[in-house]
C-alpha positions in Angstrom: 73.5 54.5 120.7 69.9 55.2 121.2 68.5 56.2 117.5 64.9 55.0 117.2 64.1 53.1 114.0 60.7 52.6 112.8 60.2 49.5 110.7 57.6 49.5 108.2 56.5 46.1 107.0 53.0 43.9 106.5 55.0 40.9 107.2 54.9 40.1 110.7 57.7 37.9 110.6 59.8 40.5 108.8 59.5 42.8 111.4 60.2 40.5 114.0 63.3 39.4 112.7 64.7 42.8 111.3 63.6 44.4 114.7 65.6 41.7 116.8 68.6 42.0 115.0 68.7 45.9 115.2 67.8 46.0 119.0 70.8 43.7 119.3 72.7 46.3 117.8 71.9 48.8 120.0 69.1 50.4 118.1 65.4 51.5 119.8 62.7 49.9 117.5 59.2 50.7 117.1 57.1 49.1 114.1 54.1 49.4 111.9 52.2 47.2 109.5 50.5 49.2 107.2 51.6 52.5 105.5 48.6 54.6 107.3 50.0 53.5 110.5 53.7 54.5 109.6 52.4 57.6 108.8 50.8 58.3 112.3 53.5 57.1 113.8 56.1 58.8 111.9 54.1 62.2 113.3 53.8 60.8 116.7 57.1 58.5 117.3 59.3 61.3 115.5 61.9 58.2 115.0 65.3 58.9 113.5 65.1 56.6 110.4 62.3 54.9 108.9 63.1 51.3 107.3 60.2 51.4 104.7 58.7 48.2 102.8 57.3 49.2 99.4 55.2 46.1 98.9 51.9 47.0 101.0 48.2 46.5 100.8 46.2 49.8 100.5 49.2 52.2 100.9 52.4 51.3 99.3 56.0 52.7 100.5 55.9 54.6 98.0 52.8 56.6 98.9 53.8 56.6 102.1 57.4 58.5 101.4 55.4 61.0 99.4 53.4 61.8 102.2 56.2 62.0 104.6 58.0 64.1 102.6 54.8 66.4 102.2 54.3 67.0 105.8 56.6 69.8 107.7 56.6 67.3 110.9 58.2 64.4 109.0 59.8 65.9 106.0 63.5 65.5 107.3 63.3 61.8 108.7 65.7 59.7 106.5 64.0 56.5 104.8 65.7 53.8 103.9 63.5 51.7 101.2 64.0 48.2 102.4 62.3 45.6 99.5 62.0 42.8 97.2 61.4 45.1 94.3 64.8 44.8 92.5 64.4 46.2 89.0 66.0 49.8 88.2 62.5 51.2 87.7 61.5 50.5 91.5 64.8 52.0 92.7 64.0 55.4 90.9 60.5 55.6 91.7 61.5 54.9 95.2 64.4 57.4 94.8 61.9 59.9 93.3 59.2 59.2 96.1 61.6 60.6 98.9 63.4 57.9 99.7 67.3 58.8 100.9 68.6 55.1 100.3 67.4 51.9 98.8 68.5 48.1 99.7 66.8 45.0 98.3 66.1 42.2 100.3 67.4 39.7 101.2 70.5 41.3 102.6 73.1 40.4 105.0 72.4 41.8 108.6 76.1 43.3 108.6 74.8 44.8 105.2 71.6 46.5 106.5 73.1 47.7 109.4 76.0 49.4 107.4 73.6 51.1 105.3 71.4 52.3 108.3 74.6 53.7 110.2 75.7 55.5 106.7 72.3 57.1 106.0 72.2 58.5 109.7 75.4 59.8 109.7 75.2 61.3 106.5 72.0 62.9 107.7 73.8 64.3 110.7 75.8 66.3 108.7 73.4 67.5 106.1 70.3 68.4 108.3 69.6 72.1 108.4 69.8 73.8 111.8 66.8 74.4 113.3 66.4 77.9 112.9 66.8 76.8 108.7 63.6 74.5 108.5 60.8 75.9 107.4 57.9 77.7 109.6 54.3 77.6 108.8 53.1 81.0 107.8 50.1 83.3 109.1 46.9 81.7 107.2 44.1 84.1 106.9 40.9 82.9 105.7 38.1 85.5 104.2 34.4 84.1 104.0 30.9 85.1 104.3 27.7 83.8 106.1 25.7 84.5 102.3 26.4 85.5 98.8 27.1 88.5 97.1 29.3 90.6 99.4 32.1 90.9 97.5 34.6 87.9 99.0 36.6 87.2 96.1 37.5 91.0 95.7 38.3 91.5 99.0 40.7 88.6 99.7 42.5 89.4 96.2 43.2 92.9 96.8 43.8 92.8 100.5 46.3 89.5 99.6 48.3 92.0 97.5 48.0 94.8 100.3 49.7 92.3 102.2 52.4 91.6 100.3 52.9 95.4 100.0 52.7 95.9 103.5 54.9 92.9 104.8 57.1 92.6 102.0 56.7 89.1 102.0 56.0 86.0 100.0 52.2 85.8 99.8 49.8 83.2 98.1 46.4 83.7 97.3 44.3 80.9 96.9 40.8 80.2 95.5 38.7 77.2 97.6 35.7 77.4 95.5 35.7 74.6 93.2 33.3 75.2 90.3 32.8 79.0 91.2 36.0 80.7 90.7 36.4 84.4 89.3 40.2 85.2 89.9 40.9 83.6 86.7 38.5 85.4 84.5 39.2 88.8 86.1 43.0 88.6 85.7 43.0 86.8 82.5 43.8 83.2 82.8 41.6 81.8 80.3 41.6 78.2 82.4 42.6 78.4 85.4 42.4 74.7 86.5 45.4 74.8 89.5 42.9 73.8 92.4 41.1 71.1 90.0 44.3 69.7 89.1 45.2 69.2 92.6 41.6 68.0 93.8 41.7 65.1 91.1 44.5 63.7 93.7 44.3 61.5 96.7 45.4 63.6 100.0 48.0 61.2 100.6 49.3 62.0 97.1 49.5 65.3 97.4 53.6 66.6 97.7 54.5 70.4 98.6 55.9 70.4 95.2 53.0 69.2 93.2 51.1 72.3 95.3 54.0 75.1 93.9 53.3 73.5 90.7 50.0 74.7 90.4 50.8 77.9 91.6 50.8 81.1 89.2 52.8 84.0 89.9 51.0 87.3 88.9 52.5 90.5 88.1 51.0 92.2 91.3 53.8 90.0 92.9 51.8 87.3 94.4 51.4 83.9 93.6 48.1 82.5 93.1 45.8 79.0 93.5 43.4 79.2 91.2 39.8 77.8 90.8 38.1 76.4 87.7 34.8 78.1 87.3 33.0 75.4 85.5 30.0 74.5 86.8 30.8 70.7 86.6 33.8 70.6 89.1 31.3 72.2 91.8 31.0 68.7 93.1 35.2 69.2 94.0 33.6 71.1 97.2 33.7 67.7 99.0 37.1 66.6 98.4 37.8 67.9 102.2 41.0 65.9 102.6 42.8 66.9 99.5 42.0 71.2 100.3 43.2 70.5 104.0 46.5 69.1 102.4 46.8 71.4 99.8 46.5 74.1 102.6 48.5 72.6 105.1 51.4 72.7 102.1 50.6 76.4 100.7 51.1 77.2 104.9 54.6 76.3 104.1 55.5 77.9 100.7 54.7 81.6 102.0 54.6 83.5 104.8 51.4 84.7 104.3 48.4 83.0 102.6 45.1 84.5 102.1 42.5 81.6 101.0 39.0 82.9 99.5 36.2 80.5 101.0 33.3 82.6 99.9 30.4 81.2 101.6 31.2 77.8 101.9 29.5 76.0 104.5 30.8 74.9 108.1 30.4 71.4 107.0 33.1 71.2 104.2 35.4 74.4 105.6 35.5 73.1 109.1 38.9 71.1 108.8 40.5 74.1 106.3 39.5 76.5 109.1 41.4 74.5 111.8 44.8 75.4 109.8 43.6 78.9 109.4 44.9 81.6 112.3 42.2 83.6 111.4 38.8 84.1 110.0 37.9 87.3 108.1 34.1 87.8 108.2 32.6 89.4 105.3 28.9 91.2 105.8 26.6 93.6 104.3 25.0 95.7 107.1 21.1 94.2 106.3 19.0 92.7 109.1 18.8 88.9 107.5 22.7 89.0 106.5 23.6 90.3 110.4 21.2 87.4 111.6 23.2 84.6 109.5 26.3 86.3 110.4 25.6 86.4 113.9 24.8 82.4 113.5 28.0 81.8 112.1 30.2 83.8 114.3 28.4 82.0 117.0 29.7 78.5 115.7 33.2 79.9 114.7 33.4 80.3 118.4 32.9 76.6 119.3 36.2 76.3 117.2 37.9 78.8 118.6 37.5 81.6 117.2 37.3 85.1 119.3 39.4 83.3 121.6 42.3 81.1 120.6 42.4 82.3 117.0 41.5 86.0 115.8 38.4 86.7 114.0 37.9 90.2 112.4 34.1 91.5 111.1 34.5 94.0 108.0 31.6 95.8 106.6 30.6 95.6 102.9 28.2 98.5 101.5 26.4 97.8 98.2 23.2 99.0 99.0 21.3 102.1 99.8 22.3 103.8 103.0 18.6 104.0 104.2 18.0 100.3 103.8 20.9 99.1 106.1 21.8 99.0 109.6 24.3 101.3 111.0 28.2 100.4 111.9 27.1 100.6 115.6 23.9 98.6 115.1 26.0 96.0 113.2 28.3 95.9 116.2 25.7 95.6 118.9 24.0 92.6 117.2 27.2 90.7 116.5 28.6 91.2 120.1 32.0 91.8 117.5 33.8 95.0 116.7 33.6 96.3 113.0 37.2 96.3 111.6 36.8 97.7 108.4 34.1 98.6 106.0 34.1 98.7 102.3 32.2 101.1 100.2 31.2 100.2 96.4 33.5 101.8 93.3 31.6 100.0 90.6 33.0 101.9 87.7 36.5 101.4 89.3 36.0 97.7 89.4 34.5 97.5 85.9 37.6 99.2 84.6 40.1 97.0 86.7 38.5 93.8 85.5 38.6 95.2 81.5 42.2 95.5 81.7 42.7 92.2 84.2 44.3 94.2 86.7 43.4 94.2 90.9 41.7 97.1 91.6 44.3 98.3 94.3 47.1 98.2 91.4 44.9 99.7 88.5 44.0 102.7 90.6 46.3 103.0 93.7 45.3 106.1 95.6 41.5 106.5 96.8 39.3 105.7 99.8 39.4 102.2 98.5 42.9 101.5 99.0 42.7 103.2 102.2 40.7 100.6 103.0 42.5 97.6 102.1 45.6 99.4 104.0 43.8 99.3 107.2 42.7 95.9 107.4 46.3 94.8 105.8 47.7 96.7 108.8 45.6 95.1 111.1 46.2 91.4 109.6 49.8 92.3 109.7 49.8 93.1 113.5 48.1 89.9 114.3 50.6 87.8 112.1 52.9 89.6 114.1 52.1 88.8 117.0 51.4 84.7 116.4 
């Protein structure tokens, strides 16, 4: 018998006594005396079972269980709650938090061992084959160094075109607290999905909670919409929550497109760490190109352009006589330009009036070809990842 058991309890004496007893029964024992330490050790030690107390300071057992169940690395580790809380309500909360079994203290050593053996045996029988365990999907972030270049429009229409191209489960997420536009453009009068999730602590967020805030659009993709209320802009500092949300989104779809707008790297750095590709949008003006060059140089220090994909696209929204040429932009950025989006203001206006994304409002035309070109490129990147 060589199963590894992680014992979690803030009482050192309990850790010692239970640990010695289980070691005598042939188990390998590791211990944590706090919720945060338990979560960390569960990820690094990958125990076969977690024996979890509930009453702990800062992060109780319920919170630990929810966080473990929300992380793909610890999702399938069996949890036996071992606690002095004996009320029916406590047990119900334990099971709802993700516990597989519940045993109250004090318990005879033989009873504890029997519960552990039964739970380990049951989990071996029910654990899905490795090929069936959810895999992280491909995540592409769409962003710019400055505003006003159509990042939100491009991100939404790209997500829809990718879903059509790849015939895959696709999510489009607005990570723009207080500055969302998709809800207004698609006819959702009170878009609060991201806002609702940002009210929670990162440790409280689970995959089910995140999935519950997704809206299935008639286009076939699912949306996480951001509020457009200015007061919600302060939520942009909730980086830990957004990091947790994106982590869950990546497990809910094979393709996730994230609208980062022109978020500063200080608030989007951890989000970008979870992305496989950054798509930079700019207009071909000297100032925008200078801003974008600085952004690309900074992203390079985070692995983009090397281990991670960096894609540059132009958005032409001004007169041609006051903008740089395609080749001039490429030369300045030292990056190839993958695609160029030409302005279609009348089409965009008519699409918004009918709460329909442009690529679905008018399914043929130059704008559709441009989105298909970018979608084909991103699909190739995802296939190789």
